[in-house]
N, C-alpha and C positions, 0 to 999 in steps of 0.2 A: 812336673817330675812327670810327664812323657817321650822321655826317650832313652833306649837302654833300659829300662827299668827290670828290673831282676824280679826272670818269675822265680815260685815255690813252686814245680812239679805235685800235687798230692790228690786235694779233695773239690768237693765244691764251696764256696765261701758265697754270706751274702753280704751286702749290707747291714750295716746294725747290730749283728749274729758277731759273738764271742768265737775266738778259732781259738784253742790252745795250741800250741804243738810241742815236743818234742825235736830237737833238732842235733843229730848225730854225725850225717854222714861231712866229710868235709869240705866239698862243696856246699852243701850251704851251712856249717861253720864259720863259714868267709862267709858266702852271700848275708845272713844276722850280723854279725860282729862290720861287715863294709855299712849297711840302713841306719848302725846306731853310728858311728863313727860322723861320716859324712853328714849326720841329725835329720834325714831323711824319716826316717824310721817308718819307710812305707817298701811297700812289696805284694806283686801279683799275687795269685793265685789261681794256677789253672788246671784242667783237671788232665790227665793222661792222654793223645791220642797217638794211632799205631804210627799214621801215618807221619804226620807233620813234628808228632814231641811232645807237642799239647796246645790245648783248643782252642781257638780262635775268641774266642771268650773271659774273660773271667772279671774278678775284682780284686782289688785293691783292699791288700788289709795294711791298720796302722798298726806300729810296734808301741802296746802300753807301757808294759814290764818285759825284762830277760830278768832271769834268772843265771847264770856261768856257776858251771859245777867244775874240777880241779883237772878231768879227765878229758874238755871240750865242750861234752854235751852239751846243750843249754835247755830249759824251760820256758818258751815263747808263748806273753799272754798278747793274744794279738784280737784285733774287729775288723769289723770289712764298714768300707768307709763306701767306695765308690767301685760301679762295672764301667768294664771297658772294654773295647775288639780287638784285637793286636791286628795291626799294621803291617808287622814285619818280623819276622823271626831271626832271633840271631841267639850266640852265647859270651860265654865271658868265663873265664878259670871254671874250667868246669860246670858253671849253670847258666843255666838259660835267662836271654835279656830278649825285653821286644819294646817296640816303638809301638804305642797305643794311642789310642782316640779313649777320650771319656765318652760316655751311654748319658747324655740327661735322660733324665724318667721324667716324668709326665704326675703333678700331684693329683692323686685323688681326694675328690672334694666330697 
């Protein structure tokens, strides 16, 4: 998962840290549905950037559970997995996507 990765532009996320989300915007509802249907259950999280749209660094979130409501909203239980660097910014069907490169953290001994 490093080409056309869906990007949720919202807040900072970190590896191992839970990130509960309330999804209500139509573009992100579509994004979450696609993440679940394709089986990847992952998407990137980046903070906003006024020039580029979203930051050059972010964190992959893995969806642990989704609760869908009748009106289309959902509550997503996700957790941070890996940090990444954005190689190329793009868009798909109203939400942001990116080609990314994973950042390998050095283990602290």
